[in-house]
N, C-alpha and C positions, 0 to 999 in steps of 0.2 A: 218608204220602206220597200225593200225588194227581197225576193226569195232567191236563194242560190240554186236556181234551176237551169241556168244557162240560156234561158229563153230571152235573148237580147233583142230579137227582131220582131217578136210578136207580143202583143199586149196580153198580160196575164190577168185572168179573172181576179178582181180584188178580194172576193171571198176566199178563193182557193189559195191565194197568196197568204192571207192571214191564217187560214186553216193550217197551212204548212208550218208557219211559225208557231201556231198554237200547239200543234202536236209535238214539236220539239220541246216546247216548255212543259207540256203535260208529261212527256217521257222523262224529262229531267226531274220534274217534281216526283214522279213515281219512283224513280231510282233513289233519289235522296230521302224520300219518305221511308222507303223500305230500309235503307241504311240506318236512318235515325230510329225508327220504331222497331225494327226487327234484327238486322245484322249486328249492329253494335251492342244493343242490350243482350243479344244471345252470346256475344263474345265475353261480355262482362259476367254473364251468368256461368259460362263455362269456366272462367278463371275463379269465380266464387266457389263453385262446386269443387274444383281442384284444391283450393285453399282449405275448404271445410273438411275434405277427406283427410288432408295432412294433419289438420287440427284434431279430427276425430281419432286418427291413428295414434297420435301422441297421447291423447286423453286415455284411450284404452290401454296403451302401454303403461302409462302411469298408474292406472287402476290395478293392472297385473303386478307391477313393481311394488305398489303399496300393499297388495295382498300377500306377497312373499315376505315383505318386511314385517307385516303383522304376524305371520306364521312363525317367523324367526323370533319375534319378541315373545310370542306365546310359548315357544319351545324353551326360551331362556327362563321363563317363569316356571315351567315344568321341571327344568333341571334344578333350579333353586329349591322347589318343593321337594324333589327327590333327595337332594342333599340334606335337607332338613329331616327327612324321614330316616336317612342313614344315621344322622346325629342322634335322633331319638332312639333308634335301635341300639346304638352303642351305649347309651345311658342306661339301657335296661340290663346290660350284661352283668354288672355287679350285683344285681338283685336276683339273678336266676338261681334256682335251687336244684334243678335237675339237668342231666345231660340232654334230655329231650328238648327242654326249653332253650338250652344253650344252642343246640344245633338248629333250632327253628329260627332263632334270632340271627345266627350267622348266615343261614340260607336266605333269609329276608334281606340282610344287608348285602349279600352277594348279588341277589336279583336287582336290588336298587342300583348297585354299581354297574352292572351289565346294562341296565336301562339308561344310565347316564352315558355310558360309552356310545350306545346307539344314537341317543339324542345329540350328543356332541358331534358325531359323524354327520348326522343330518344337518346340524347347524353349519358345519364346514361346507357342505354342499350348497346350502342356501347362500352362504357368504360368497362363494365362487359364482353362483348364478347371479347374484345381485351385482357383483363387479362386472360381469359380462354385460348384463343389461344396462348398467350405467353408461358403458361405452356406446351401446346401441341407442340409448336415449339421446345422447349428444348428436348422433347422426339424424335421428328423427326430429329433434328440436331444430337443427340447422335446416332441414328440408321444410319444416313447417314455417320457419321464419322466412325462407326464400319464397315460398308460395304466398305468403302474406304480403311480402314486399311487391312481388309481381302483380298481385291482385289490386293492391292499393294504387300503385303507379299506373297500371293500365286502366283501371277504373276512372281515375282522374283524367287521363288522356282522352279516353273515349267519351266521358261526360262532356269534356270541353269540345270535342269534335261534334257531339250531338247538339250542343248549344249553338255552334257555328252553323250547323245544318239547319237548325230552326230559323236563324236569321236569314240564311239564304232562301229557305222555303217561303218566308214572309215576303221577301223581295220578288221571288218568282210569282207568287200569288198576285201581287200588285201588278206585275208585268202582264200576267195572264188576263187580269180584269181589264186592263187597257186594251189588249188585243181583241177581246170579246166585243168591246163597244164598236169595233170596226167591221164586225161580221154581221151579215143579215141574221135577224133572230131565228128565222125558220131553218137557215143553213146550220147555224150553231146548235140549235136544238137537235137537228138530225145527226150532226157530227157527234154530239154528246151521247145520243142514244146508240149509234154504231159503235163508238169507242167503248162504251160500257159492255156491249155484247161481243166485241172483238178484241179482247185482251189489251184494251187501251190504245189500239191503232185504228184511227178513223180516216186516215189519208194514206194512199199508197201510190208508188210510182209504177208506171207502165213500162215494161222492158220486154222487147221481142214479142209484142202483142199479147203480153200476159200481166196479170196483176201480181206485183211482187209481194203482196201480203197473203193472198190465198193460192197463188200460183196457178190460177185457172186462166185459160185463153179467153180474151174478150173478142166480141164480134169485130170483123174487119172494118165495117162501117164506123163503129164506135171508136176504134183506134184512130181512124182518119180524123174524126171530129175532134178527138182529144188533141191531136197533133196540130190541127189547122185552125181551130176556133178558140175564142176566149170564153166559151160556155163552160159550165161546171157539170161534170158527169160523175155517175157512181158505177161502181163494178156491179154487173148484173148477178154476180155470184155471191159476193160478201157485203155488198152495199157500201163499201168504203169509197170516199171521194178519190178520183184518179187525177194524176198529173203526169206530164211527159217531160223528160229532160232531153232536149235535142242533142244529137251527136254533132260533132264539129262540122261535118259535111252539110248538115241541115241549116246551120247558122252562117255559113260562109257564102 
């Protein structure tokens, strides 16, 4: 196994070679784990919330529409009761004996009739509102149906992607275990420690005499040793293991 470092003319420290491979694996594992455990579930949750909002909006609209229908039915009942009251008042007319009684019944009947007119006007307004809201409900139902479809389709796709990521992570984990067996235990232990402390990066390239991970300049003598020997060295600032990729002029 070789590392893509361009160092074709100098023997590479075997631990460093394996560490470079290990870090690539670890970074891929970290990316895929984050995608599987965080990014994709978050996308599913976002779609679920959007669908539930549309569902809740339709539910509240239906509650409002049902409330209007109930008021309309209650009003119909009141109109019927008032008409019955008018009929009862008319039945009293043949029995009246004085003008006072007659005028009182006529006035009562007139009040009932005016009340019916008001209630019928209110009924008409309610019917118009119900017609308008019925059209609005169709739009809300359409939106809710679309959100549900998007949620179910995307949820299935993302869950399938998560399952594939799980398989890939299992393979990467096995590959990682194999690489670890080729690394000196103390070097691996130190790499693991540094990697945990340094955002998952335990190996860094030296470019222009500086560590590409912490961007600090390294001592000139250390830079020379990294370029010319097969020993393994760490950055004096961040403790990451260092490697150098020779330029074309260095390998020609």
